N, C-alpha and C positions, 0 to 999 in steps of 0.2 A: 552453512546453519541449520537447525533444529524445525522444525515443524514448532515448537512452544517459543523460540526467538521469537519465527515469525507470527505465530499466532500472539505474544502480546504486546508482538510492535502495533498488530493491528486492532490490536484491545485499547495501546491509549492514542490512537490515528484518530478513531469511528468515538473515542469521549472527549477530543479536543475538539472533533466535528457537532459535538450535541449543545457548547451552548456556542450561542449569540455571539460571543464579544469580542472583540478586536483582540485582544491579545491570544486570547485559544486559536483563534484565526494564526496570530503571526508567527505562536506556536506549532500550527496542524503545518505550515508552510516546510516553519523551520525542521520539525521534526523528520518532514517529507525528502528533504534533501540530503539529513542525515541518512534517513532510510534508506534511499533509493543511492549511496554515495561507499553505504561500509557494509556490499558486501549481499542486502536481499537483494537484491535482482542478483545475483546469482544461480538462484535453483528454484529456476523459475514453477515449474511441473508444484512443488510444495507451496512455493507462491499462490500459486493459481488459487490449490485447492482451498489452501485457508481461507482464501479472498469468497468463494464460492460457502462454505462450511458458515463463516460470523457473513454474509451475507451485504458482502457489503464489493462486489468488482463493483462497483459506481467510481473507485477510491482508484479504476486504471487512468479514469479522464483525469484524474492531479496527476497521476504515475506521470502520463504523457505530457504532461508539461517541463517536464524533466528531462526524461531517456524515454523518445518517441518510439525506437527501438526493441523498447523492453516491453513497453505500452501491446505493440502489434502483435508481440508473440504470447507475451497474456491473452489479449482477446484471442486469437486464435488457440489455447491452453482451454482454455474458462469453454469456448465456444464445441469444443470437440469431448 
């Protein structure tokens, strides 16, 4: 995955979190599932950089609900 693709996906996730509607929250979790399954977690280094740049490190907690091993690695990459 390219950094641009990852950043675009993160933008969509962040926009869905800004709304407090049930539909937005449902979209967030469904999109996050697709995000995790479609290979966005393959390049964790690029993802960690994008999370820091977008100030979205808090999304690691949500990723942990779906893939805790990737979330652990992301935590390490973000902290280093």
